[in-house]
Legacy VTK file of the C-alpha trace (Angstrom):
# vtk DataFile Version 3.0
C-alpha trace
ASCII
DATASET POLYDATA
POINTS 427 float
-9.051 -33.933 10.292
-9.826 -36.505 7.581
-13.395 -35.262 7.110
-12.035 -32.007 5.726
-11.208 -33.672 2.415
-14.823 -34.024 1.326
-15.694 -30.309 0.900
-12.344 -29.341 -0.626
-11.439 -31.584 -3.580
-13.956 -30.188 -6.051
-13.656 -26.557 -4.977
-9.857 -26.814 -4.953
-9.800 -28.405 -8.414
-11.943 -25.621 -9.843
-9.317 -23.122 -8.656
-6.153 -24.959 -9.744
-7.204 -27.764 -12.079
-5.279 -31.027 -11.579
-2.652 -28.990 -9.714
-4.962 -29.279 -6.714
-2.754 -32.318 -5.986
0.181 -29.945 -5.440
-2.071 -27.661 -3.386
-2.636 -30.422 -0.825
1.123 -31.036 -0.592
1.892 -27.342 -0.039
-0.891 -26.975 2.538
0.475 -30.006 4.358
3.968 -28.504 4.542
2.625 -25.247 6.001
0.510 -27.258 8.442
3.594 -29.191 9.560
5.426 -25.966 10.430
2.418 -24.666 12.341
1.852 -27.993 14.093
5.353 -28.138 15.562
4.902 -24.618 16.949
1.491 -25.628 18.284
3.072 -28.630 20.011
5.595 -26.468 21.848
2.834 -24.072 22.889
0.725 -26.976 24.160
3.598 -28.465 26.153
4.157 -25.120 27.915
0.492 -24.947 28.920
-0.434 -28.645 29.262
-4.154 -28.200 29.752
-7.040 -29.048 27.486
-7.893 -26.057 25.359
-7.127 -24.227 22.148
-4.642 -21.658 20.926
-6.726 -19.099 22.825
-5.877 -20.824 26.119
-2.168 -20.993 25.288
-2.014 -17.365 24.202
-3.941 -16.168 27.259
-1.454 -17.889 29.574
1.715 -16.836 27.755
1.196 -13.878 25.420
-1.442 -11.873 27.248
-5.042 -10.833 27.003
-5.110 -8.898 23.730
-3.284 -11.495 21.650
-5.534 -14.170 23.168
-8.602 -12.156 22.196
-7.448 -11.822 18.571
-6.753 -15.564 18.361
-10.030 -16.446 20.089
-12.023 -14.208 17.755
-10.291 -15.786 14.739
-10.894 -19.292 16.080
-14.625 -18.626 15.956
-14.165 -18.796 12.189
-12.119 -22.006 12.449
-14.535 -23.853 14.693
-17.947 -22.223 14.465
-18.095 -21.257 10.814
-16.320 -24.450 9.708
-19.617 -26.244 10.295
-21.013 -24.468 7.217
-18.676 -25.844 4.491
-19.097 -29.396 5.761
-22.864 -28.878 5.841
-22.680 -27.753 2.216
-20.708 -30.864 1.279
-23.108 -33.047 3.331
-25.965 -31.567 1.303
-24.185 -32.303 -1.972
-23.574 -35.933 -0.983
-27.203 -36.315 0.081
-28.511 -34.875 -3.182
-26.251 -37.200 -5.178
-27.710 -40.139 -3.261
-31.287 -38.962 -3.743
-30.635 -38.560 -7.467
-29.843 -42.278 -7.734
-33.456 -42.881 -6.706
-34.825 -40.268 -9.072
-35.490 -37.770 -6.276
-34.507 -34.139 -6.818
-35.082 -31.147 -4.603
-36.785 -28.073 -6.065
-34.337 -25.887 -7.987
-34.577 -23.100 -5.405
-33.442 -25.461 -2.606
-30.480 -27.215 -4.207
-27.532 -24.874 -3.739
-26.508 -21.483 -2.370
-26.617 -18.875 -5.113
-27.528 -15.246 -4.566
-28.706 -13.829 -7.893
-31.658 -11.510 -7.418
-34.877 -13.022 -8.672
-33.057 -16.326 -9.355
-31.674 -16.687 -5.831
-31.288 -20.251 -4.546
-30.591 -21.522 -1.045
-28.996 -24.736 0.178
-31.917 -26.011 2.206
-30.336 -29.346 3.153
-27.195 -27.641 4.476
-29.269 -25.336 6.667
-31.444 -28.151 7.997
-28.566 -30.505 8.857
-26.781 -27.619 10.622
-29.863 -26.988 12.726
-30.196 -30.723 13.474
-26.560 -30.945 14.632
-27.087 -27.780 16.685
-30.064 -29.284 18.509
-28.104 -32.485 19.113
-25.174 -30.608 20.662
-27.497 -28.315 22.648
-29.402 -31.245 24.157
-26.147 -32.921 25.054
-23.781 -35.406 23.476
-20.970 -37.291 25.141
-17.741 -37.404 23.243
-16.691 -41.028 22.864
-13.179 -42.011 21.868
-14.468 -45.432 20.818
-17.217 -44.075 18.573
-14.855 -41.518 17.073
-12.252 -44.196 16.363
-14.910 -46.349 14.692
-16.020 -43.469 12.461
-12.422 -42.689 11.515
-11.802 -46.327 10.608
-14.995 -46.359 8.548
-13.911 -43.206 6.703
-10.488 -44.704 6.008
-12.084 -47.927 4.753
-14.356 -46.041 2.336
-11.401 -43.946 1.157
-9.433 -47.105 0.379
-12.464 -48.540 -1.424
-12.695 -45.345 -3.481
-9.016 -45.404 -4.495
-9.262 -49.047 -5.567
-12.545 -48.464 -7.422
-11.287 -45.523 -9.517
-7.648 -46.568 -10.029
-8.346 -48.249 -13.372
-10.139 -45.146 -14.641
-7.314 -42.674 -13.975
-6.269 -41.308 -17.359
-3.279 -38.999 -17.993
-5.418 -36.894 -20.340
-7.507 -35.735 -17.370
-4.344 -34.401 -15.714
-3.436 -32.134 -18.627
-2.951 -29.229 -18.557
-1.746 -29.717 -15.004
-2.040 -26.071 -13.908
-4.457 -24.339 -16.308
-4.711 -21.256 -14.077
-0.991 -20.921 -13.378
0.598 -20.184 -10.021
-2.226 -17.869 -9.030
-4.662 -20.768 -9.299
-2.367 -23.045 -7.273
-2.025 -20.388 -4.565
-5.782 -19.864 -4.385
-6.349 -23.617 -4.257
-3.702 -24.110 -1.557
-5.361 -21.453 0.592
-8.730 -23.098 0.005
-7.780 -26.755 0.656
-5.913 -25.783 3.827
-9.306 -26.409 5.396
-8.664 -30.147 4.989
-5.838 -30.007 7.534
-7.780 -28.114 10.195
-8.011 -30.509 13.110
-4.357 -31.517 13.484
-4.215 -29.190 16.490
-6.419 -31.669 18.368
-3.297 -33.783 18.874
-1.552 -30.954 20.716
-4.298 -30.489 23.299
-3.720 -34.060 24.509
-0.292 -33.178 25.923
-1.749 -33.122 29.436
-2.584 -36.838 29.153
0.570 -37.876 27.303
3.065 -39.914 29.351
6.000 -38.398 27.473
4.732 -35.235 25.703
8.195 -34.405 24.384
8.016 -37.640 22.358
4.331 -38.528 22.009
2.998 -35.138 20.843
5.357 -34.639 17.872
4.906 -38.285 16.852
1.125 -37.830 16.915
1.335 -34.631 14.880
3.697 -36.067 12.283
1.663 -39.250 11.882
-1.608 -37.321 11.559
-0.214 -34.978 8.910
1.738 -37.618 6.963
-1.088 -40.171 6.927
-3.686 -37.500 6.186
-1.536 -35.927 3.485
-0.922 -39.274 1.764
-4.635 -40.029 1.797
-5.422 -36.581 0.418
-2.991 -36.932 -2.473
-4.232 -40.451 -3.329
-7.881 -39.377 -3.184
-7.219 -36.272 -5.263
-5.241 -38.147 -7.931
-8.106 -40.644 -8.138
-10.706 -37.899 -8.384
-9.156 -35.563 -10.952
-7.581 -38.495 -12.805
-10.881 -40.316 -13.307
-12.912 -37.278 -14.381
-11.979 -33.923 -15.880
-11.881 -31.299 -13.140
-14.387 -29.114 -15.003
-17.040 -31.816 -14.521
-16.596 -32.152 -10.750
-19.120 -30.719 -8.324
-17.861 -28.542 -5.486
-19.024 -30.630 -2.550
-19.172 -34.267 -3.744
-16.358 -34.613 -6.265
-15.440 -38.122 -5.102
-18.940 -39.347 -5.946
-18.680 -37.805 -9.421
-15.410 -39.681 -9.979
-16.916 -42.910 -8.594
-19.758 -42.728 -11.111
-17.392 -41.828 -13.957
-15.249 -44.872 -13.128
-18.263 -47.146 -13.576
-18.184 -48.397 -9.984
-20.984 -50.607 -8.722
-23.954 -49.238 -6.809
-22.594 -50.774 -3.584
-19.274 -48.941 -3.972
-21.097 -45.720 -4.820
-23.205 -45.992 -1.674
-20.168 -46.839 0.453
-18.292 -43.756 -0.755
-21.412 -41.658 -0.190
-21.831 -43.043 3.326
-18.189 -42.255 4.052
-18.689 -38.664 2.879
-21.834 -38.177 4.917
-20.261 -39.744 8.021
-17.092 -37.704 7.655
-18.947 -34.432 7.214
-21.250 -35.235 10.140
-18.394 -35.887 12.567
-16.654 -32.684 11.499
-19.837 -30.693 12.119
-20.352 -32.184 15.575
-16.762 -31.798 16.759
-16.426 -28.300 15.291
-19.546 -27.068 17.050
-18.463 -28.710 20.303
-15.071 -27.021 19.948
-16.667 -23.645 19.295
-18.846 -23.877 22.379
-15.772 -24.754 24.414
-13.962 -21.652 23.140
-16.963 -19.482 23.983
-17.019 -21.048 27.444
-13.365 -20.339 28.285
-13.567 -16.809 26.864
-16.620 -16.110 29.022
-14.892 -17.705 32.005
-12.050 -15.199 31.538
-14.695 -12.445 31.244
-13.648 -11.671 27.704
-17.266 -12.316 26.753
-20.391 -11.844 28.896
-21.045 -14.690 31.408
-24.366 -15.399 29.687
-22.418 -16.812 26.757
-21.338 -19.711 28.989
-24.603 -20.101 30.914
-25.431 -23.761 31.428
-28.971 -24.998 30.794
-30.459 -26.415 34.014
-31.808 -29.540 32.300
-29.440 -30.293 29.427
-26.317 -29.226 31.366
-24.895 -27.633 28.227
-24.542 -23.986 27.097
-27.698 -24.599 25.072
-28.632 -20.958 24.473
-25.311 -19.989 22.893
-25.208 -23.259 20.997
-28.561 -22.483 19.394
-27.558 -18.910 18.540
-24.324 -20.116 16.940
-26.095 -22.872 15.024
-28.771 -20.566 13.645
-26.190 -18.058 12.397
-24.110 -20.801 10.783
-27.227 -22.386 9.227
-28.089 -19.077 7.564
-24.556 -18.737 6.183
-24.600 -22.340 4.940
-27.902 -21.650 3.185
-26.826 -18.512 1.306
-23.038 -18.627 0.744
-21.413 -20.918 -1.868
-19.010 -23.605 -0.632
-15.842 -21.908 -1.929
-16.745 -18.630 -0.182
-17.375 -20.479 3.073
-14.034 -22.294 2.856
-12.162 -19.049 2.169
-13.795 -17.282 5.121
-12.998 -20.139 7.501
-9.420 -20.345 6.260
-8.600 -16.638 6.539
-9.442 -16.705 10.247
-7.606 -19.979 10.822
-4.491 -18.922 8.917
-4.359 -15.640 10.844
-4.552 -17.477 14.178
-1.907 -19.980 13.078
0.447 -17.208 11.934
0.144 -15.596 15.377
0.879 -18.952 17.047
4.076 -19.380 14.993
5.220 -15.836 15.738
4.247 -16.120 19.411
6.267 -19.278 20.016
9.345 -17.660 18.468
8.898 -14.531 20.610
8.564 -16.650 23.764
11.844 -18.398 22.943
13.475 -14.975 23.045
11.736 -13.309 26.010
11.306 -16.437 28.182
14.159 -18.751 27.208
14.165 -20.545 30.586
10.435 -21.381 30.648
9.732 -25.130 30.963
9.152 -26.728 27.565
8.514 -30.483 27.723
8.561 -30.392 23.922
10.904 -28.072 22.090
10.352 -27.762 18.357
13.678 -28.625 16.706
15.404 -25.784 14.876
12.414 -23.607 15.729
13.208 -20.615 13.467
13.278 -22.987 10.484
9.678 -23.912 11.241
8.202 -20.848 12.971
9.294 -18.311 10.363
8.211 -20.345 7.294
5.029 -21.314 9.150
4.061 -17.713 9.860
5.116 -16.459 6.421
3.438 -19.415 4.733
0.139 -18.674 6.464
0.350 -14.997 5.550
1.234 -15.838 1.949
-1.740 -18.179 1.650
-3.969 -15.422 3.011
-2.743 -13.192 0.190
-4.171 -15.688 -2.299
-7.724 -15.303 -1.006
-10.272 -13.211 -2.858
-11.037 -9.541 -2.195
-14.593 -10.265 -0.936
-13.079 -12.676 1.606
-10.680 -9.969 2.765
-13.510 -7.458 3.110
-15.585 -9.923 5.151
-12.596 -10.626 7.380
-11.844 -6.938 7.940
-15.476 -6.407 8.939
-15.258 -9.424 11.253
-12.013 -8.174 12.819
-13.399 -4.673 13.385
-16.495 -6.164 15.003
-14.194 -8.148 17.297
-12.240 -5.060 18.255
-15.504 -3.289 19.059
-16.656 -6.127 21.317
-13.267 -6.176 23.035
-13.265 -2.404 23.566
-16.821 -2.295 24.905
-16.653 -5.390 27.093
-13.497 -7.519 27.238
-11.054 -4.679 27.900
-13.056 -3.412 30.891
-14.401 -6.649 32.326
-11.639 -9.216 31.805
-10.705 -11.313 34.819
-6.985 -10.755 34.255
-7.346 -6.959 34.288
-9.592 -6.965 37.345
-7.152 -9.064 39.361
-4.884 -6.007 39.702
-4.481 -4.436 43.194
-6.505 -1.399 42.035
-9.496 -3.662 41.397
LINES 1 428
427 0 1 2 3 4 5 6 7 8 9 10 11 12 13 14 15 16 17 18 19 20 21 22 23 24 25 26 27 28 29 30 31 32 33 34 35 36 37 38 39 40 41 42 43 44 45 46 47 48 49 50 51 52 53 54 55 56 57 58 59 60 61 62 63 64 65 66 67 68 69 70 71 72 73 74 75 76 77 78 79 80 81 82 83 84 85 86 87 88 89 90 91 92 93 94 95 96 97 98 99 100 101 102 103 104 105 106 107 108 109 110 111 112 113 114 115 116 117 118 119 120 121 122 123 124 125 126 127 128 129 130 131 132 133 134 135 136 137 138 139 140 141 142 143 144 145 146 147 148 149 150 151 152 153 154 155 156 157 158 159 160 161 162 163 164 165 166 167 168 169 170 171 172 173 174 175 176 177 178 179 180 181 182 183 184 185 186 187 188 189 190 191 192 193 194 195 196 197 198 199 200 201 202 203 204 205 206 207 208 209 210 211 212 213 214 215 216 217 218 219 220 221 222 223 224 225 226 227 228 229 230 231 232 233 234 235 236 237 238 239 240 241 242 243 244 245 246 247 248 249 250 251 252 253 254 255 256 257 258 259 260 261 262 263 264 265 266 267 268 269 270 271 272 273 274 275 276 277 278 279 280 281 282 283 284 285 286 287 288 289 290 291 292 293 294 295 296 297 298 299 300 301 302 303 304 305 306 307 308 309 310 311 312 313 314 315 316 317 318 319 320 321 322 323 324 325 326 327 328 329 330 331 332 333 334 335 336 337 338 339 340 341 342 343 344 345 346 347 348 349 350 351 352 353 354 355 356 357 358 359 360 361 362 363 364 365 366 367 368 369 370 371 372 373 374 375 376 377 378 379 380 381 382 383 384 385 386 387 388 389 390 391 392 393 394 395 396 397 398 399 400 401 402 403 404 405 406 407 408 409 410 411 412 413 414 415 416 417 418 419 420 421 422 423 424 425 426
């Protein structure tokens, strides 16, 4: 989850000004409501998987399809914003050595004859895609080491810029009013994507009714505190109008007069954080494709395993190429909005679904029961929907097109071929 901070500080500040600090707090509160609902869902279906798996087992095929189609945006497309931020961090580092990419290859900007592409973002996406396609073993030890390294560089950053935080940079606090705060909250919600990983560990938890909510609360509280501290340091050390979208922390580090060693440490933390997010997101997306194909909601070829690499290499490459193209041509803020509209929709369905299950299946086993569920499920669902309302019209149009494409795929294939439907006596 922590890697999500790197692509969001600058873009969020451009939407809300210094009030991006409040945006992280509000996003965290909505995430907390969703997370408790997620935890109850996970405890009812204690198997490794995503919201698609939980919905398929409890709410039925169609709801599962909608969530699964939306989760493609959360997992698959979420590689693109982190690739954009990775590119920004890399270009900042290269600039310290006097190296600059050609103007046409620096950033994504579609403007006719003056069109630019983010070449670095596309190339790193393709590199990560090849890595995942060839095969990579997930290591808890390596992941823990990377998380600790990220946390260490974040602490270094806060210490390095603390002396440079000036109240003048925090005024006016909300230059774009509530509309800007709402847009920023919807945008920085991306930073909290990943808390749901805690819920899928309920199968391994000794006491899921205790361990899962503790894990969720700790992840969100620790992450939220880090986000607020990092954001205060960033917008407090440098006026938000001077921050870049993808590497705002590096801009603040330079403005604070930090040493070259500190600058490189913060840059390494940003690159490492973005890299881990890209790898785990793509791995998660392939897993979702696999279970959807296993349930015959997608063609079996989607989950076909390569005879040598023992991974779904073909679908991995297709996904990576599509995401690389999007990373090359769409600006960071547009990418974040598109990822978030799919994620927020899926999370709203999860909150509503858990509440419905409490009513229609009150006796179902629930190792973890979210306390005072309506007080979390209803605000969680409404909060997600309200944040969606703050997204731009182009984002809505893209999402409607995406949703209609999903309904077409479901009508032409999933509805007729699904394993659940074909298990009926008639079949």
